[in-house]
N, C-alpha and C positions, 0 to 999 in steps of 0.2 A: 161154508167155512169162512171165517174172517181171518185174513192175512194181514199181519203187521209188517209192512215192507219199508225198510230204511236203508240209507246209504251214506257213504262218505263221512264217517265219524271223525276221521283224521285226528285220532288221539286226544279228542276233546272230551274228557271225562265228565265235566259239569254238564255239557249239553246232552251226552248220552244218558246220564242219570235222570235228567229232566224228562227225556223222551220215554225212558222205561217207566217212570212214574206216571206219565200221561197215558201210556198204553194200558195201564192197569184199569183205567176207567172206561175202556173202549171194548171190552169183551173180545179180545183177540184170541184166536185158537192156535195159530202158528206164526212164527216170526221168520222173516227172510232178510238177510243182509246182502246188499248188492256190491259190497267190496269197499276198499280203502278204509279199513279200520284204523290204519296207522298213517303216519306222515303229518307234517306241519305242526301238530300240537305236542304237548309235553307229557302225556300220560298213555303211552302205547301199551304198556303191560296191563294196566288196569282196564283199558278198553277191550283188549283182546280177551281178557278173562270174562268180562261181562258178555260179550258177543258169543263167545264159545259156549257159554252156559245157556244163553237165551235163544239163539237162532237154530231152527231146524235145518235151514239151508243157508249156506254162505258161498258166494262166488268171488273169484279173485279180482281185485282192483289193481291198477297199475302201480300204486304205492306199495301195496302188499307184495306184488311180484318183485318190485325193486329191492325191498329190504330182505326178502327171502332168497335172493340170488336167481330169480327166474326171468329177469330181464335186465338189459344194459340200460343204465341211466346217466352215463357220463355226459350226454348231450343236454341234460336238464340244465336250466339256469342255476347259477351258483347257490342261491338261497335254498331252493328246493333240493338240490343235490346234497348240500350240507345237512339239511334236515333228515334226509334219508340215511346218510352216513351216521348221524347222531342216533337215530332210531335203531338202525341195524346193530350198532355197538351195544345198545342197552336192552334190546329185546331178549326176554327170557328164552332159553333154548326150546322149551316146550311150545312156545308160541311160534317160533321160527319153523319148527317141525310141522306144526299145524298148517301154517301158510304155505309150506312147500307142497302140501297135499290138497289144497283147496282147488276145485274145478273152475274152469273159465265160464262155464255155462251149465245151468240146470234147466231141464224142460219137464214140465208136468202136463202131459196131453196138450191142451190148448194154451198153456201158459209157459212163458220163457223168462228166465232171470239171468242177466248178465250185467257186467259193469258198463260196457259200451255197446256199439253196433252189434246186434244179435247175429248177423250173418258172419261176422269175423271177430268173435269175442276176444280172441287172443291178441288182436291188434289194437284194442282199446281206442277205437274210432269214436268220435263224438257224433251225436245225432240231436242237435238242438235248434236247427233251422229248418224251414220248409224245404230248402234245397237239399239239405242232407237227408231229410226224411224221403224226399222224392227219389233219391238214389236207390231206395229199397224197392221201388215199384217193379222193376224188371224181374226181381226175385221174390215177389210177393207170396208165391206159393211155397217158398222155402222157410218162411218165418211163421211163428206161432200166431194164434189169433190175438193174444195180448202179450206184449213184450215189455217187461219192466227193466229199466236201465238206470244207471247213476252217472257218475263221471263228470258231468258238466256243472254240478252244484246248482242247477236251474230247475225250475218247475215247468217243464215244457211237455205237452202231450199232443200227439198227432193221430188222426184217424186216416187210414189209407184204404182206398178201393182201387179197382183197375183204372189207371190213368188219372187218379185224383188223390190229392193230399190236402187235408184241412187241419189247422191247429185248433185244439180244443182249449179254450181259455178259462173254463169254469173250474172252481176249486173243488167242486163235487159234481160228478156227472155219471150217468148210466151209459153203458156200452150199447151201441146200436148194432142191429143185425147187418150182415153183409159188409162189415168193416173189419179191418185189422188195426191194432193200436200199438203205438210205441209211446210208452209213458215214462218220463224221467222223474225220478223220485225226490229230487232236491237233495239237500245235504243236512245231516245232523249237526256236524261240527264246524262247517265253514260255508254257510249259505252265501250265494252270490246273486240273489235276485232282489237285492235292496230291502230285504227283510232279515234283520239280524237274529230272529228267533230260530231255534232249531226246527228243522223240517222233517216230518215223517208222514207216512201214509197208511191207509187201510183200504183193502180191497175185499169185497164180499163176493165169493165165488158163486153164490146162488142168485143173488139179486143183480149181480154184475154192476155194482155201483162202486166207484172209486172216489176216495176223499183224500185231499191234502190237509194236514194238520200242522199247527205250530205250537211250540212250547218255549216260554221264556226261561232263561237260565242265568247263572252268575257269570256273566261275561268277564267282569273284572278279575275274578279269581282265575279263570282259564287263561286270560291274557297275561296275568302276572306270572303264571307258571312258565309260559313261553319266554317271557323276558328273563326270568330267573335262570332258565336253561341256556340262555345266550343263543337262542334261535333267532331268526330274522324278525326285526321289529314289525315289519309289515304283516307277518302272520298274526300278530296280536292286534294291530290296528284294524285290520279288515273285519275282525269279529264284531266290532262295534258298528261298522258301516254296513255289513251284509253284502259286500261286494268282493 
């Protein structure tokens, strides 16, 4: 089975549409969303509608939790907090109800899907450095063989074995025996790995091959929507830079 796994749409409709179009050419069987459908961008309802129709599995992101009243976000910096307030005030009640029921983690046998650290998914901890990945080693037997996460908007992958962590830098790679993996999916709507194209991934459960993909989209249109909504200018600027 081929899984289309994507994350961190962040209300960027133009990026999400480009990714959906690109997936149609990749013979995907099921779609998995790793959270943060909303936040930052100006099209939360449209993005929720698409993801709800598309994804067989959806796990909760911190922005999803914030707008649906499932976490406190008063400590967020002003621009992010204001964007969450803006989104919460405009989100259709049916989407709010949906987000209130989304799980923190979903596990399929040897596969795990969560927004952040798979050991404590409700805490939305980052895993994008070797040091953070190494913190999983003492609990290695508690995590799945392959753990897909989002949250950092980066494209970081780690192979873990007893006492050893290695970063996997390839854009396409096969999984090795006697290793466990933490794979960060990148971001559809707000990439931060210096590539401004929308990021999405495919995992083949039979061949155990994982692939990062990118799709160009109309950044100017998405950025203009952010500015027209009077959201933070930086949320628009960073789309062009991929940071």
